[in-house]
N, CA, C and O of each residue as an XYZ file, in Angstrom:
480
protein
N     106.779     92.737     99.648
C     105.998     93.784     99.977
C     105.632     93.464     98.310
O     106.289     92.896     97.437
N     104.115     94.177     98.301
C     103.105     94.419     97.179
C     103.126     96.293     96.584
O     103.141     97.382     97.157
N     103.116     95.806     95.113
C     103.401     97.144     94.226
C     102.331     97.136     93.957
O     102.031     95.943     93.927
N     100.854     98.138     93.545
C      99.964     97.927     92.702
C     100.215     98.996     91.024
O     100.927     99.990     90.876
N      99.387     98.336     90.068
C      99.569     99.312     89.036
C      98.451     99.418     88.280
O      97.902     98.377     87.917
N      98.013    100.457     87.974
C      96.457    100.493     87.287
C      96.945    100.165     85.582
O      97.798    100.675     84.855
N      96.045     99.176     85.412
C      96.093     98.404     84.167
C      94.960     98.723     82.976
O      93.817     98.778     83.431
N      95.050     98.900     81.807
C      94.332     99.021     80.761
C      93.349     97.822     80.255
O      92.266     98.089     79.735
N      93.646     96.942     80.379
C      92.734     95.400     80.127
C      92.161     94.500     81.631
O      91.544     94.770     82.661
N      92.685     93.528     81.110
C      91.922     92.472     81.869
C      93.298     92.344     82.862
O      93.246     91.272     83.466
N      94.632     93.205     83.238
C      95.269     93.198     84.232
C      96.338     92.039     83.456
O      96.442     91.589     82.315
N      97.050     91.842     84.762
C      98.642     91.065     84.459
C      99.736     91.537     84.039
O      99.726     92.453     83.217
N     101.118     90.909     84.607
C     102.095     91.074     84.403
C     102.157     92.136     82.979
O     102.499     93.312     82.857
N     101.756     91.314     82.194
C     101.934     91.980     80.464
C     100.812     92.774     80.232
O     100.347     92.440     79.142
N     100.015     93.860     80.851
C      98.862     94.274     80.663
C      99.723     95.781     80.512
O     100.734     96.049     81.163
N      99.206     96.500     79.709
C      99.773     98.048     79.972
C      99.274     98.800     81.389
O      98.408     98.417     82.176
N     100.067     99.932     81.443
C     100.065    100.509     82.460
C      98.743    101.540     82.124
O      98.734    102.097     81.025
N      97.970    101.710     82.790
C      96.596    102.540     82.305
C      96.941    104.155     82.933
O      97.146    104.433     84.114
N      96.935    105.013     81.866
C      97.179    106.342     82.206
C      96.240    107.073     82.853
O      96.596    108.204     83.180
N      94.667    106.596     83.245
C      94.033    107.421     83.482
C      93.342    106.601     84.910
O      92.252    106.036     85.001
N      94.341    106.766     85.872
C      94.248    105.882     87.649
C      93.177    105.678     87.267
O      92.872    104.691     86.598
N      92.263    106.737     87.686
C      90.709    106.470     88.340
C      89.811    105.432     87.477
O      88.886    104.656     87.719
N      90.267    105.668     86.794
C      88.852    105.205     85.226
C      89.477    103.790     84.862
O      88.684    102.956     84.424
N      90.856    103.413     85.000
C      91.284    102.128     84.500
C      90.070    100.612     85.118
O      89.686    100.379     86.264
N      89.827    100.011     84.086
C      89.340     98.668     84.632
C      89.524     97.477     85.707
O      88.788     96.766     86.392
N      91.109     97.671     85.448
C      91.450     96.949     86.564
C      92.374     97.831     87.464
O      92.448     99.060     87.472
N      93.234     96.697     88.408
C      94.642     97.303     89.188
C      95.397     95.839     88.821
O      94.701     94.889     88.460
N      96.438     95.749     88.903
C      96.908     94.873     89.039
C      98.477     94.941     89.838
O      99.495     95.572     89.552
N      98.067     93.718     91.281
C      99.318     93.737     92.328
C     100.081     92.844     92.437
O      99.788     91.661     92.611
N     101.235     93.350     92.338
C     102.380     92.261     92.037
C     103.276     91.876     93.476
O     104.058     92.646     94.033
N     103.051     90.940     93.767
C     103.779     90.771     94.932
C     105.893     90.865     95.050
O     106.065     89.663     95.254
N     106.587     91.152     95.047
C     107.773     91.810     94.634
C     108.315     90.186     95.015
O     108.708     89.427     94.129
N     108.278     89.904     96.076
C     109.042     88.618     97.450
C     108.521     87.403     96.488
O     109.360     86.694     95.932
N     107.499     87.235     96.351
C     106.631     85.721     95.712
C     106.676     85.764     94.567
O     107.063     84.688     94.111
N     106.325     86.996     93.324
C     106.290     86.584     92.282
C     104.895     86.590     91.726
O     104.692     86.349     90.535
N     103.721     86.923     92.760
C     102.226     86.287     92.838
C     101.975     87.882     92.213
O     102.486     88.974     92.463
N     100.819     87.368     91.187
C     100.215     88.433     90.695
C      98.779     88.181     90.973
O      98.290     87.052     90.927
N      97.950     89.523     91.332
C      96.733     89.643     91.455
C      95.972     90.433     90.783
O      96.253     91.618     90.960
N      95.184     90.251     90.136
C      94.428     91.593     89.269
C      92.902     91.696     90.204
O      92.345     90.641     90.510
N      92.299     93.033     90.616
C      91.337     93.169     91.081
C      90.968     94.477     90.057
O      91.640     95.356     89.516
N      89.400     94.084     90.097
C      88.289     95.011     89.380
C      88.517     96.199     89.618
O      89.148     96.071     90.667
N      88.476     97.276     89.426
C      88.160     98.548     89.425
C      86.521     98.981     89.805
O      85.700     99.387     88.983
N      86.320     98.809     91.062
C      84.884     98.514     91.309
C      84.504    100.119     92.259
O      83.526    100.061     93.005
N      85.193    101.306     92.198
C      85.148    102.396     92.708
C      84.143    103.298     91.874
O      83.984    102.920     90.713
N      83.463    104.387     92.253
C      82.379    105.130     91.945
C      82.954    105.776     90.442
O      82.188    106.329     89.654
N      84.393    105.614     90.190
C      84.536    106.086     88.990
C      84.287    105.219     87.770
O      84.771    105.560     86.691
N      83.527    104.073     87.885
C      83.242    103.009     87.342
C      81.860    102.657     87.840
O      81.538    101.497     87.586
N      80.980    103.369     88.479
C      79.587    102.765     88.654
C      79.588    102.301     90.025
O      78.500    102.202     90.592
N      80.591    102.020     90.602
C      80.675    101.548     92.116
C      80.632    102.217     93.042
O      79.903    103.208     92.999
N      81.440    101.911     94.295
C      81.536    102.548     95.510
C      82.855    103.076     95.994
O      83.838    102.525     95.499
N      83.108    104.198     97.013
C      84.409    104.061     97.119
C      85.302    104.765     96.228
O      84.882    105.194     95.154
N      86.560    104.924     96.609
C      87.510    105.944     95.654
C      88.866    104.580     95.452
O      89.003    103.656     96.254
N      89.297    104.684     94.824
C      90.682    103.833     94.350
C      91.619    103.460     95.216
O      92.089    102.324     95.289
N      91.990    104.631     96.062
C      92.815    104.161     97.393
C      92.300    103.490     98.139
O      92.981    102.567     98.586
N      91.083    103.613     98.551
C      90.390    102.732     99.439
C      90.206    101.466     99.271
O      90.188    100.688    100.225
N      90.009    101.009     97.748
C      89.676     99.753     97.104
C      91.219     99.180     97.339
O      91.248     98.106     97.940
N      92.440     99.709     96.974
C      93.692     99.059     96.819
C      94.168     98.986     98.355
O      94.983     98.123     98.680
N      93.662     99.885     99.284
C      94.413     99.820    100.644
C      94.104     98.210    101.138
O      94.782     97.624    101.982
N      92.857     97.593    100.379
C      92.246     96.269    100.791
C      93.109     95.245    100.698
O      92.923     94.151    101.230
N      94.340     95.635     99.845
C      94.714     94.546     98.709
C      96.353     94.095     99.881
O      97.053     93.100     99.690
N      96.594     95.184    101.048
C      98.007     94.464    101.460
C      98.922     95.565    100.796
O     100.042     95.718    101.283
N      98.587     96.245     99.860
C      99.768     97.205     98.615
C     100.393     98.039     99.499
O      99.722     98.574    100.382
N     101.762     98.271     99.394
C     103.106     99.114    100.108
C     103.058    100.525     98.670
O     103.015    101.754     98.737
N     103.085     99.805     97.806
C     103.654    100.813     96.593
C     102.678    101.166     95.737
O     101.975    100.224     95.372
N     102.401    102.274     95.280
C     101.305    102.288     93.953
C     102.002    103.212     92.960
O     102.332    104.341     93.322
N     102.242    102.774     91.704
C     103.105    102.703     90.761
C     102.158    103.192     89.401
O     101.412    102.364     88.878
N     102.246    104.581     88.879
C     101.028    104.968     87.774
C     101.686    106.061     86.851
O     102.761    106.599     87.117
N     100.947    106.322     85.772
C     101.724    107.681     85.131
C     101.469    108.496     85.960
O     102.512    109.142     86.063
N     100.503    109.038     86.865
C      99.978    110.239     87.035
C      98.902    110.153     87.805
O      98.157    109.216     87.516
N      98.456    111.079     89.023
C      97.178    111.140     89.715
C      97.224    112.275     90.421
O      98.234    112.938     90.659
N      96.155    112.490     90.745
C      95.703    114.101     91.225
C      96.110    114.218     92.934
O      96.158    113.229     93.666
N      96.385    115.623     93.387
C      96.956    115.498     94.507
C      95.647    114.659     95.773
O      95.936    114.258     96.901
N      94.483    114.611     95.223
C      93.944    114.123     96.495
C      94.124    112.962     96.741
O      94.268    112.478     97.863
N      94.139    112.163     95.272
C      94.749    110.740     95.514
C      95.894    110.416     95.904
O      95.903    109.319     96.463
N      97.062    111.023     95.824
C      98.614    111.024     96.588
C      98.167    111.563     98.091
O      99.129    111.228     98.782
N      97.312    112.153     98.868
C      96.844    112.529    100.048
C      96.454    111.069    100.731
O      96.952    110.480    101.691
N      95.276    110.699     99.775
C      94.501    109.576    100.225
C      95.345    107.971    100.375
O      95.053    107.042    101.128
N      96.379    108.057     99.445
C      97.092    107.059     99.767
C      97.915    107.405    100.796
O      97.782    106.600    101.718
N      98.468    108.001    100.959
C      99.525    108.396    101.991
C      98.647    108.043    103.493
O      99.193    107.532    104.471
N      97.753    108.283    103.458
C      97.156    108.239    105.133
C      96.931    106.616    105.026
O      97.037    106.073    106.126
N      96.666    105.799    104.030
C      96.528    104.371    103.642
C      97.891    103.891    104.348
O      97.994    102.795    104.899
N      98.890    104.807    104.267
C     100.513    104.116    104.389
C     101.366    103.334    102.979
O     102.308    102.542    102.952
N     100.459    104.040    101.769
C     100.865    103.333    101.066
C     101.667    104.640     99.617
O     101.099    105.662     99.231
N     102.863    104.197     99.193
C     103.787    105.443     98.609
C     103.632    105.613     97.261
O     103.686    104.499     96.741
N     103.491    106.339     96.571
C     103.212    106.622     95.344
C     104.128    106.966     94.332
O     104.668    108.063     94.475
N     104.481    106.203     93.202
C     105.569    106.710     92.293
C     104.856    106.985     91.071
O     103.921    106.254     90.743
N     105.198    107.941     90.386
C     104.860    108.357     88.958
C     106.018    108.241     87.906
O     107.208    107.998     88.105
N     105.380    108.469     86.786
C     106.378    108.273     85.258
C     106.001    106.757     84.706
O     106.623    106.411     83.701
N     105.216    105.985     85.159
C     105.321    104.344     84.987
C     104.644    104.507     83.518
O     103.791    105.388     83.404
N     104.933    103.805     82.521
C     104.591    103.555     81.516
C     105.087    101.928     80.915
O     105.642    100.978     81.469
N     104.717    102.100     79.893
C     104.717    100.093     79.170
C     104.050     99.465     79.797
O     102.997     99.919     80.243
N     104.469     98.186     80.033
C     103.989     97.225     80.661
C     104.204     97.239     82.211
O     105.140     97.869     82.703
N     103.165     96.410     83.094
C     103.089     96.075     84.418
C     105.017     95.613     84.462
O     105.748     96.311     85.165
N     105.457     94.742     83.872
C     106.251     94.242     83.861
C     107.610     96.013     83.801
O     108.438     96.539     84.545
N     107.151     96.188     82.730
C     108.462     97.713     83.082
C     107.974     98.748     83.685
O     108.674     99.759     83.618
N     106.681     98.847     84.436
C     106.912     99.722     85.720
C     107.228     99.098     86.840
O     107.594     99.946     87.653
N     107.273     97.915     87.331
C     107.761     97.404     88.406
C     109.524     97.561     88.343
O     110.179     98.026     89.275
N     110.055     97.117     87.166
C     111.482     97.384     86.968
C     112.242     98.253     87.176
O     113.288     98.306     87.823
N     111.201     99.591     86.092
C     111.658    101.013     86.336
C     111.539    101.413     87.873
O     112.308    102.320     88.192
N     110.844    100.988     88.742
C     110.601    101.133     89.928
C     111.805    100.716     91.091
O     112.160    101.285     92.124
N     112.207     99.595     90.499
C     112.988     98.836     90.920
C     114.736     99.174     90.888
O     115.600     98.932     91.731
N     114.823     99.850     89.501
C     115.951    100.903     89.037
C     116.065    102.427     89.666
O     116.959    103.272     89.632
N     114.994    102.395     90.147
C     115.073    104.161     90.763
C     114.864    105.084     89.945
O     115.497    106.118     90.155
N     113.913    105.052     88.728
C     113.849    105.587     87.744
C     112.757    106.563     87.460
O     112.707    107.479     86.639
N     111.501    105.946     88.749
C     110.059    106.467     88.751
C     109.866    107.753     90.026
O     110.051    107.405     91.192
N     109.564    108.937     89.784
C     109.433    109.645     90.919
C     108.406    109.556     91.691
O     107.251    109.356     91.315
N     108.992    109.782     93.439
C     107.679    109.700     94.024
C     106.774    111.069     93.979
O     107.216    112.215     93.898
N     105.569    110.718     94.043
C     104.675    111.528     94.279
C     104.431    112.605     95.205
O     104.277    112.315     96.391
N     104.366    113.986     94.778
C     104.136    114.763     95.530
C     102.922    115.852     95.140
O     102.547    115.825     93.968
N     102.317    116.760     96.003
C     101.575    117.500     95.699
C     102.248    118.358     94.436
O     101.574    118.596     93.434
N     103.256    118.682     94.529
C     103.575    119.461     93.262
C     103.612    119.048     92.266
O     103.442    119.866     91.362
N     103.849    117.580     91.869
C     104.130    116.887     90.886
C     102.684    116.205     90.513
O     102.581    115.482     89.522
N     101.678    116.460     91.298
C     100.402    115.851     90.834
C     100.351    116.178     89.789
O     101.207    116.921     89.309
N      99.023    115.589     88.915
C      98.458    115.979     87.371
C      97.509    116.996     87.612
O      96.371    116.968     88.080
N      98.394    118.100     87.093
C      97.243    119.518     87.223
C      95.937    119.289     86.736
O      94.956    119.887     87.179
N      95.901    118.630     86.036
C      94.294    118.419     85.215
C      93.531    117.693     86.302
O      92.305    117.781     86.229
N      94.008    117.039     87.227
C      92.864    116.154     88.091
C      93.048    117.050     89.709
O      93.014    116.463     90.791
N      93.237    118.541     89.554
C      93.179    119.177     90.477
C      91.840    119.880     90.601
O      91.674    120.759     89.755
N      90.730    119.676     91.563
C      89.764    120.191     91.892
C      89.674    121.123     92.957
O      90.076    120.929     94.104
N      88.915    122.538     92.351
C      89.101    123.738     93.274
C      88.119    122.979     94.640
O      87.954    123.591     95.695
């Protein structure tokens, strides 16, 4: 099972969880079963590229998205790709994965999506 976390810097297990989901420079994908770590660049339109982050992340085989928070549009897009989203991640990628394993992150819903990301 693969989990994906938005990362602040160059990515990796010890990088910090990025709190601006769509604008982070990298996403770190961790395979929980093998321990393999893959870093992908955020090439979405938020960073001058094309497409949206959920579309990019869906190509990695990710099952679970762990992040600090994100807007309801992104939550809906992830749901359409069959990716479950959990919010409240902080610290390092390693911390976020451990928090998810322990069940301390909350599953994202339209009700707990970031208010500042609501666009009329």
